[in-house]
N, C-alpha and C positions, 0 to 999 in steps of 0.2 A: 233491540224489542223483547220484552217479556213481560209476563203477567206476575212473575216474582219481585217482591218486594225487593230495592236493591239500597244499602246504604254506604253511598258512596266511600265514606272516611271510617268505614269499619267491616266488619264480618257479615257477609251476605244470611240475612235469616235463612232457615228452613223452609219457613212457612209461615202462615196468617198468625197463627198461635204462636209461635217465636216470636216473630215480630213485635207482637204486643207486648210481651214480657221483658222484651229486651229494651225496649224505648224506654230514656230517661230524661226525666226533667223538662223544660222548654214549655212549662204549663203556661205562662204569661203570653208565651207567643203564639201557642196555639190557641190561647184563647183569644188573641186579637186578631188572628187570622180568620178565626171561624165567624167573628162578629163581623170582619170586612166584607164576607160574602153576601152577607145581610145587609151592610149600609146600603143608602140610595146612592147609585152616582151620579155625575155631573148632568147625564143626557136626563134624569128621572128628576132630579129637583127643576130642570129648566124645564118640563113638561112633556121630553121627547122621549120616544122609546130608546133604548139604550140598540147601535145598529150591531154591535159586536160583541164576542161574549167579554166577560169579567177576568181581568189577568190580577192574579195574588203573586206579588214577588218576594221570594226568599233570597236576602243579599248576604252573603258571608265568603270567607276567604276558605279555599280548601283544606280540609281537615276540620271544619267548624262543626260540623254535623248538619249540613245546610239538607242534603240530601235526603237524611235519614228525619228529618222533620216535615220535611215534604210528603215522604211517602206515610209517614204519620197521620198527616191531614189528610191526605188522598184516602186512608185504610178509615178514616170516623167519618167522611161525609159520602165517601163511593156510594152508597147506598139511594142517596138523590137523584142519581143518573142513570136511569135507566137502560141508557145504551153502553155503559161500562167503562172503562179506564183505557186510556190510550197511552203509551207512553216512548219517549227517543230522548237520546243525547244530542244536544246540540255542537260539543267539543270532543274531540279524539281525549285519549289519556295523557297526550302530549301538547293539548292545550289548542292544537289546531280546529277552526271553525269546520263543523260540517256542512259541504254544500247543502243548499235548502232543497235540493231537487232528491239528496238521498232521504234526507229526515220524511220529507213528504210521501215519498215511498215505503219507508217504514210504519208510518201513519196510515198508508191505505193497505199493508197489508196485513197491517192488525183489523183493516175492518174485512179481511177478505176481499179485497178489491185491486183490479191488476192497475199496474203503473206500465202505461207504455216505454218500450224500450226508446233510448235516447230522447223522450219526449224533454221540451225544454221547462225550466225552472218554474217560470210562471204558469206552464199548461198545468204542470202536477200540484202545484200550489191551488192553483183553481178547484182543478178535479176535488181537492180534498176539502175545500171549502165547501163544494156543492155536494158530497157526501155528508158532510156533518151539519148541512143547512136545515134537515128535517129531526135532527138526533138531538139527544140531552146526553153529553157525555163528557166527560172532565178527562182533559188532556196535562200530562205531566212533560213539562219541557227543560229537562235537566241538563243543567252546566251550559245555558246560554252565553255566548261569546259577546252579543252585542243585540241592541233591541231589533235591527232591520231581519233578523232571523224570525224572531217571537213574531214580528209583525208579519210576517209572510205565511206564518203558520195560524195565523187567529181564525177561528169559524167566524162566520158572520151572521151569528145567533146570540142573543143572550141566554137560551136555554142552555148553554156550554159554559165548561169553567175552564181556564186554563191556570195552572200554578206553574211556575217557571222559576228557575232556580240559578240564579246567577254571583258572578260576583261583586257587582256594583250594580248601580240604578240602571235602568232602562229607560235612558232618555229618548221621547220622541213617540213613546207608547200614552196614552193619554189616560189618565183617571187611574193611576198606578202608584199606591203607596208600598213600599219597600219593607219587609220585615228583616232588617239587620240582624246577624248573629255577633255574639260574643262569645264568651266563657259559659258553661255549664254553672248552675249553681254548686255550691261548696259540697252541698247534700248528695246530689246526684254524681258530682265527679268522684267524691270517696266511693260510692256505691258501684262505680265503674270499673273503677282500680280492684273493689274487694271481687270482682267477678273472675279476676285473674288470678288474682294472690290469695284467695278463700279470706273468710272474713274475720280468722282469727290474727294474724300480720296486721291486720289493719285495728283492730281491737286493743291489743296489748299499747299500740303505741298509735294514737289516733292524730296527735299532733303531727307526727312525723306524716302522716298520711295527708294531711293538710297542707302542710312544707310542700309536698310532694305537687300536691295539686295547683297550688302556687307558682312552683318553679315552671310547670307545664300550662301556665295559666288559664287553666281547666278547660283547654282544648280537647276534644274526643280523640280526635288519631294521635296525638303525642300521650294521653293518658292509657291509650291503647298498645301504644308500642313500649310504654314504661311498665305496664301492666303482664306484658308478655315477656319483658325480659326478667320482672321479678318472679312470674310463673315458674321461666325454666331456673332458677336458682332458688330454690325452697331456703337456703340457709343464708340467704343476704337479707337484711333487714330493710324496710322500708326508708328508713333514716340516711343510709348509706348511698340508697340511691340520691334520694335529694339533694343529699351534701355533693355527691359528684356533678349533680347538673350545676348546683349554685357554685361551684368552684371552675366552671367554664365561662363564668361571667355572661354579659347580653350578646354575646357574639351569635348573629343568627336568631331566628324564629327560636320559640321552644320545641316545636314538630323537627328542626333540624337539629337540635342538640341532643333530643332523646335518638334521633334516626343515628347521628355520628357514632353515639355510645355504644347502641346495638350493634350497628355495622363492626365498629372496634373488636366486640366480645366474641365476633364468630368464626369457626375456624379457616383459614386462608381458602380452603377451595369452595366452602360454602359462601365466603363473602364474595368471591369472585363470579359465583353462580348468580348471587343475588343482583351484582352490579350489572351482569349480561343481560339479565331479564329487562333490561331499560332498550333491548335491540328488538324486545317480543313483537311482533304486528300487532296494533290497536290495543297492547296492553293484556294480550290474552295469551296465558303461556298452558301448555298441557304437558306431560312428562315427556313426550318426544319434542317439543321444542326446546325444552330446559337441557335435556340430554344431548341435542346436538351444539348449542351453545358453550356446553360447557365441556364437551367431550366427554360424557361419562356414560355410564350404563342406565338404560330407562329406569330401572328399579332404585335406583341411585338418586337419580333425579325425583322420581317420586318421593321418596323417604324425604329429600332435602325441602322441597316443595313443602310436603306437609308440615314440616317443622317451620319454614317463614309462615304459614297460617297461624301455628301457634305463638308466635313472636309477634303478630299484629302485621307483618310485613306483604302478606297476599291474602286477598279472600276467596274461599272456592264460591265457585259458581255453578247453579244447578243444574247439572246437563247429565245424560244418559253415561256422558265417560268423565274421568277424571279431568277437571279445568278450572283454572285460577285466573283471576285479573289481578293486575298491578294496580294499586289505590292510586287514582288521579293526583293525590295530595303528594305522594311518594316520587313520582315519575322525576321532575325536576331534580331531586336530590339524588338519585340513581344516577340520571346522565351526568350531573356534575361530578359524580365520584367515577364514572368510568371513564370520564375524558381526562380527567387526573392522575387515575391509578394505573389505566390501561394505554396498552402500545396501539396507535391506528391499524399496524398491522394484523394485530391480534384481533380485534374487534372486525377487521374486513373478514379474517378468516372464520370466526365465528357465524357473520351473516349468512358466508358461503355453505358453512356446514348445515346451518339451521335450511337455507333454500334447498341444499341436495336431499335433506330430511324430507322436508315437505313435498318435491318432485317425487319421491321413491314413495311415500305414502299415496300422494294423488295417483301414481300408476298403477299402483295397488288396487285402490278405491276402485279404479276404472275395468282393471283387469278381472276382478270378482264377478262383475255382470257379465263376465264372458265365457263361463267356464263349458258352454257348448262348444266350444272352440278347444280343441286338441294344443295349438300352438299356446291359446292364452292358458291353458292351465300348464303346461310345461313351465313359462313362464313366473306364473304364480309360484310354483313349486321353490322357482331358482331364486324366489325372493329370501331373505333374512326372515326367520320367525318374528323377529320383532315389529315389522312391517307389514305383515300380512293380516287382513281382517277374516274372521272366522265365516262371517256371512254377508252377502249382498246386503241384507238389515242393516248391520253393524257396521258397514262401510256406509251405508246412507247417513246412520244417526253423527258419524263421525264427521262426514261432508257437512252436514246441515248445521252442527254445533260449531263446526269451526268456520263455516263459512264468512263471517266477518273479519275473522283475522287473513285466511286465506286471501281476500281481496285486497286486505291492507296488504299483506307481504308481496302482492305484486305490485300495488301503487310503488311501495316503497324500494322494490327492485330495480323498476325504472328512475324513480327518482336517484337511485344513488347512482347510476350511469356507468360505473366500473364492474358490473355484473349483469352485462346484456345479455351473455350468453346463458347464464341459469334463468334470468330473467324469461327468454324465451320459451326456454324449458318448462319453466313453472306456469305460463301462460298457458302454453300448447296443451298440457296434463290437466289444468283446471278447466278449460272448456269441454276437453273429453269426459270429465269426470261428472259435471255438471248436467252434460247433455244426457248421458248416460244413466246418471240416477234421476234430474228433476225432468229431464226433456227441454226440447228448444223452448218453447214457449212459456213453459214456467220461469227457465232461465235467462228468459232474454234479455230481464234490463240488467241483471247482472254482466250477462256476455255481452253487451254494448260496451261497458265501460272497460271489460277486458281487450276486445278487438281495438277498442281507442288508443289502449296502452301498448299495443303489439304494434299498431300502426305508428307510435311516438319512437318504438326501440328499431322498427324498419327504416325509416326514414334518416333518423341519427347513425344507424350501422349502413347507411345507402345498401339496403337487401330489397331489391325491386321484387323480386319473387314473395315474399312476405309481403311486401307493401301492396301488392296486388289482391292476396289472398285477403289481408284485413279489410281491405277497402270493400272486396267483394261481399266480406260477410258483414258488413257495417250497412252497405247498400242493402242487401236483403232484409235487413231488421227495419232499415225506416221506409222499405217499399211495405212492409206488412203492419206500418203504422201509420199508412197514410201520406207519409212525407215523399212522394214520387218523385219530386224535381230534385231535391235532394238527392235521392236516392240514383237520380240518371245521373247528376255531377260525378258521385261515386263511383259507379260503372266506367263513366269515361275515363277518371283519372286510372283505374286499374287495368283497363285495358291500352294505356300509356306504360302504365311498369309491367304489364306482361309482356310488350313487346318490347321494353328495355330488357326483361329479364330472357325474352327470347323463350318463352313459356307458351307451347301452343296451346295448352290447357286452358290457362288462365287468360289468356288470349280470344279463344274461343267462347269462355264463360262470360267474360265480358261482353262480348258482341253479344252474345243472346239476350244477356241481362237488359242490355240498352235497349234491343229490341221490344223485350217485356215491357220497360219502365215508357217507352212510346206509343205501347198498344194499349197501357193503362190511360194514358193522356189521350187518348184518342187520334192520337196521328199514325192512322192505320197504314200510310204508304211509306214511312219511315220504319216503322215496326216491319214489316215485310221485308224492305231493304235489309235492315239490320238481319233479321233470321236469316235471308240468304247469305250474307257474309260468314256469321255464323256456320250454316248448313257447308258452304265452300271448303270452309276448315275443318269439318268432319268429314266430309268426303274424302279430302287430301290425306286423313289418317286413316280411312278403310273403317271409321267408324260407323257401322251400319244402325244401331239402337240410337245413337246421338242424331244420327242423320235423320231417321224415321220420326223422331220426335219433333223436330227443327220442322220437318216438312208438313207435322200436323200444326205445327204454331204459325208455319207461313198462310195455311188453311184457315185457321182461324183470323188471322189478319184481314186476309180476304173475304172473310164470310161476316166481319164485322163494316166493311168496306161495300158491302153489297154485291161484290165479284164473285158470282157464285158459281160458274164456269171455273175460272182459276183455285178456286176453294176447293172444287170438286177433282180437278187436277192434283193437285197438293196431297190430301186425302187418299187419292190410289195409289201415289208414290209412297205415303206413309204406309199403308196398308202391304203394299211389297215389301217394304223393309221388314215389317215386323213379322211379317209372314217367313221370310229368312232369316231372321234370326229365329224364330221359334216362340215368341214371346206372346203365347196366344193371347192371355188378357188384355195386353197394351194392342193387340189383333183386335180384339172383340171392342176396346173403346175406337180404335180408330172406325171401325165400320160404323159403330152407333152415331159418332158425328157426323160422316157422309152421310146418312139416311136422316140426318137433322137438313144439311144442307140442299139433299133433293127434296126434300118436303118444302124449305124455302124457297128453291128453286120452280114450285108448283109441278113436280114429278111425284104424286103419293102414293101411286103403282109402284116405281122403282123405289121408293124408299120404304114401302112396304116388304120387298123382298129383300133389301139389304138388312131391316132389321130384322128380318126372322133368321137370315144367316149370321148379325151379330149375337142374337138370343142364343142359337145354337153352341157359338165359339165361347159365350160368357156361361154358358154351363158347364163346358168343357174346364174351362177355367176356373169353376169353383165362386164365381163373383157373382155372391147374390145382390148386392146392391144394383149391380148394373143389370142383370138380369130383371131385377124389379122395375127400374129405369126405363128398359126397353119395352116392358111389356106395357107401361104408362103411354108410351109412345105408340105403339102399335096401336093402342085403345084410341087413341086421339084421331089418328091415321085414318082408323076405320070408320070412326064417327063422322069423319069429311067426306071419306067415300060411300056414306048410305048405310052404313052396317052396324046398327048401334048393338044388337044382340052378341055380336062378336065381339065388338067392344067391351061389352060388360062382361064376358069372361076372361078378356087378357087384364081388364081392372082388378077384377077378383083374383088373378093368380099373382098382381102385383101385391097387392095388401095382404096376403099370403105369406110371400116373400119378405116382406118388411115386417110381418109378424113374429114372423123365424128368426130375424137377423136385426134386432136393433142396433142403432147409430151408434156406436163407439164416441163420445163426446171428446176422445183426444185424438180421435183418426184427423188426418189430414183434410181441407178441403178440396174437393177434388169433382168433377163432371160426373162421376159415376153413382152418385144420389139424385133420387127424382126431382129433389128440389132443387139442387144443383142445375140439372138440365133444364128443368123451367125456367129457373133465372136467366140462364143465358140465352135460352130461347126469348125470352121478353126483351132481353137486351138486343138483341140482334134481328132487329123489326125488318122485313121485307121491305126493303128500297124498292125495288123493281122487280117486274116479271121476268126478269131475263132468264133466259133458258139456254144460255151460250156455255157450249162445251166445248 
């Protein structure tokens, strides 16, 4: 997803001005497409309002300049759509269809809207349609594999326009007339050649240039390769290249014939590197990827990649770091050559080198965020200079720029099946790096996909401990997005895997999570029971902090069930545990919750005393949010006891504390804020006046 124009069949322009000057020909097609925007659709002709967005289809083979035409059309009409232009690709560089869920997520991200982790395809597509319902936007769907992909992403409003690029018709979508592309007109094709060769070589032999255009069938991608080949050979005549292509006959397409000629003219090392770029995840290449694949230095790889750009074999990507893309039209040709000329063992070794380098870069990317730790600094210094990042910001820029390729690398490594050890290391470091730089919430959508891949490998390799960890992580993400029953199923599966692995931590964590899911579902008895099982496991391991926390969770379940006497006993046990462990902040929070339960139980005087004790501990812990929440609770309690003057003083103190310490929007939700405390109090309505102790 990018705001920068992308020419799928040529070099990416550096900006809008460059794009405007680089576009050639297609005058008739542009005129027809613009007229198609204005023409009345079938619904309008029948007197009905169009229920969905108009779809313009640009159809053509890869290499025909179809994306360049789509981008030029978008540039010309974008000012009519005040809510901007959204772009996504619906096929990978290898032609594999992109899942609709991933495409919808990319479009939602462009609108600065979150996509729930693990959401179903229909839900994400529905959220996208809802987001676009009141907008006037232009949506470019590049390289659509079939009509179903486009149909799922169509806005339900005629105010939006969809420009789809595909290899053929989108049968099933009504009122779509394809603009089918052939070659460029001769004048534009010759001008495209001259941009590489210079005007003099064309002027001295215009017939040879026209002959070369004819051999290339005026296809832009073939002309770019021919122009690049001529640009690197100033002494070669245009007629010589046209003659060489003519002698090859009609074997293959014009693009494949020019590509074979260019590949054959490369030095052996460069030709091998070029072929190995077919292994680059998502078709995205940087000097490190090329270096690892070819087994050469990073600087040599960078020089070779720049040379490929000159030849039209790669296109540079607008990015803070050197990055390139393999044109989709060249990928099948590269793959065919790789399968023919390179041995499977060499290809597997190249993949392993690439994954190993990626693991080290991810480790460095994460470690640069931990420089406050002496051990982390030592690890960073021990890494080779070529994989070290100078600053955390540089590491984050690299991670953000390489995100699609890194996720694709994880998918490919898991699908390979023969590099599971490297795949596990890669996914582990990828999760850690994304959490370190983006945070769990921001990276949740991507993390969900990575954890599913981890689960696939763990099940394939029969690794119950890793299986349990993946299930717990997936369950947590399901729980955060409201899929509580699905989370419960994952937690139960994690419990079975933890027991199989004889892993007490995973087992205890799973039991606690099962309890939390039951609590969310309103089954308070089962919640308390599962929290009790987890507590027994923590006590057996002499984990005081964990046990104190679980006493608190048991108390919450009893509170929701209206069993205030049992809740108070559990809170007292939690308070004792936090006191023994010396966790002042947790001690203060436990006291505040005990005060709440005392109030529910009809003991306002006891609640008042407990609140005062909690305020003092919160002050010692420097927990301003908790201090403010407790001051508000004191105010409410004093009002009920008939002391409005004192209540007003405490309320004023809470407001001053909150004004001095605004809430961090990235901070996790918890009972320490005044709003959270009030919400929990409202949810736990007093179900009885029991004073059982």
